[in-house]
VMD Tcl script that draws the C-alpha trace (Angstrom):
set ca {
  {-23.45 -95.75 13.21}
  {-20.87 -93.32 11.84}
  {-18.27 -91.35 13.73}
  {-16.48 -88.12 12.78}
  {-13.62 -86.30 14.55}
  {-11.97 -82.99 13.77}
  {-9.83 -80.51 15.68}
  {-10.38 -76.79 15.22}
  {-7.37 -74.56 15.83}
  {-7.57 -70.91 16.89}
  {-4.86 -68.31 17.26}
  {-6.02 -66.55 20.41}
  {-4.58 -63.03 20.44}
  {-5.75 -61.89 23.89}
  {-5.46 -63.49 27.31}
  {-9.25 -63.77 27.44}
  {-11.52 -64.04 24.41}
  {-14.93 -65.37 23.47}
  {-15.02 -66.78 19.95}
  {-18.25 -67.78 18.21}
  {-17.40 -71.17 16.65}
  {-20.90 -72.07 15.45}
  {-19.98 -71.63 11.77}
  {-16.93 -73.93 12.08}
  {-18.97 -76.54 13.98}
  {-21.65 -76.43 11.26}
  {-18.91 -77.01 8.67}
  {-17.80 -80.09 10.61}
  {-21.37 -81.35 10.66}
  {-21.63 -80.92 6.87}
  {-18.29 -82.74 6.37}
  {-19.44 -85.62 8.56}
  {-22.49 -86.48 6.47}
  {-24.33 -87.34 9.69}
  {-27.97 -86.20 9.76}
  {-29.24 -87.72 13.03}
  {-27.14 -88.05 16.16}
  {-25.12 -86.14 18.72}
  {-22.34 -83.61 18.40}
  {-19.78 -82.99 21.14}
  {-17.59 -79.90 21.20}
  {-14.95 -79.67 23.92}
  {-12.01 -77.47 24.80}
  {-8.68 -79.28 24.67}
  {-7.06 -76.92 27.15}
  {-7.62 -76.82 30.91}
  {-7.89 -73.01 30.89}
  {-10.59 -72.81 28.20}
  {-14.29 -73.45 27.93}
  {-16.94 -74.34 25.37}
  {-20.44 -73.12 26.12}
  {-23.74 -72.23 24.47}
  {-25.31 -68.81 24.81}
  {-26.47 -65.73 22.92}
  {-24.05 -63.88 20.62}
  {-24.47 -60.46 22.18}
  {-21.50 -58.22 22.98}
  {-23.03 -56.81 26.17}
  {-23.52 -60.34 27.49}
  {-19.88 -61.16 26.73}
  {-18.78 -58.11 28.71}
  {-21.08 -59.28 31.52}
  {-19.38 -62.70 31.49}
  {-16.03 -60.96 31.78}
  {-17.16 -58.74 34.67}
  {-18.84 -61.62 36.53}
  {-15.93 -64.04 36.08}
  {-13.41 -61.42 37.14}
  {-15.40 -60.85 40.36}
  {-15.46 -64.59 41.08}
  {-11.84 -65.31 40.15}
  {-9.83 -62.12 39.66}
  {-6.63 -62.45 37.68}
  {-4.62 -60.28 40.07}
  {-2.99 -60.24 42.47}
  {-1.34 -63.45 41.30}
  {-0.15 -64.10 44.86}
  {-3.70 -64.87 46.04}
  {-3.57 -68.32 44.42}
  {-1.69 -71.39 45.63}
  {-1.41 -72.68 42.03}
  {0.53 -69.66 40.83}
  {4.27 -70.05 40.92}
  {5.76 -71.06 37.60}
  {2.54 -69.97 35.88}
  {0.16 -67.12 36.71}
  {-3.05 -68.66 35.41}
  {-4.90 -70.03 38.45}
  {-7.78 -67.66 37.70}
  {-8.09 -69.18 34.21}
  {-8.48 -72.67 35.69}
  {-11.24 -71.43 38.00}
  {-13.04 -69.55 35.22}
  {-13.02 -72.69 33.08}
  {-14.57 -74.67 35.95}
  {-17.42 -72.16 36.11}
  {-18.05 -71.91 32.34}
  {-17.72 -75.63 31.61}
  {-15.62 -77.87 29.39}
  {-17.97 -79.00 26.64}
  {-21.37 -78.94 25.02}
  {-23.45 -81.69 23.43}
  {-25.96 -80.75 20.76}
  {-28.58 -82.96 19.11}
  {-28.44 -83.28 15.34}
  {-31.85 -83.46 13.67}
  {-32.40 -83.54 9.91}
  {-28.75 -82.63 9.32}
  {-28.79 -79.49 11.48}
  {-27.82 -78.48 15.00}
  {-31.06 -78.67 17.00}
  {-30.78 -75.26 18.69}
  {-33.16 -72.89 20.41}
  {-33.73 -69.50 18.76}
  {-30.63 -67.62 19.95}
  {-28.22 -70.42 20.81}
  {-24.67 -70.27 19.49}
  {-21.53 -72.23 20.41}
  {-18.62 -70.31 21.91}
  {-15.02 -71.04 22.75}
  {-14.04 -69.13 25.89}
  {-10.33 -68.64 26.41}
  {-9.00 -67.51 29.78}
  {-5.21 -67.88 29.29}
  {-4.58 -67.21 25.61}
  {-2.04 -65.48 23.39}
  {-1.22 -68.70 21.52}
  {-2.73 -71.46 19.40}
  {-5.58 -73.35 21.02}
  {-7.58 -76.44 19.99}
  {-11.19 -77.54 20.16}
  {-12.37 -81.10 19.50}
  {-15.52 -81.77 17.50}
  {-16.80 -85.36 17.72}
  {-20.00 -86.40 15.95}
  {-21.74 -89.78 16.17}
  {-24.90 -90.86 14.46}
  {-26.37 -91.95 11.15}
}
mol new
graphics top color blue
foreach p $ca { graphics top sphere $p radius 0.5 }
foreach p [lrange $ca 0 end-1] q [lrange $ca 1 end] { graphics top cylinder $p $q radius 0.2 }
display resetview
């Protein structure tokens, strides 16, 4: 069994962004040389998410609208966590969207459904952020 690890780094320009990282994850898979196994992608920040969904701009706006209804950013005073930081909403949004994804690798490719893509969701950005890619298999 082989193992491969790589960190992807993103300069997140907005407080909240959705970044399609499928291409970078596929590059990691090619670098690994693994053709059968499992691939884990996880956010390395507590206010970020990795998830699988369709790459459609209307859907991304729907995520934003829905998450903002569930955990609005403002007023900051509504959250017990906020004091030194004003990112309690980002922690809650991450809890909803999830921390990681696991994808099967079959014949050297991500074993996806027809429209599936991997996204990094950032909820407290404006700085460099990291994603871990870990691949195990043969």
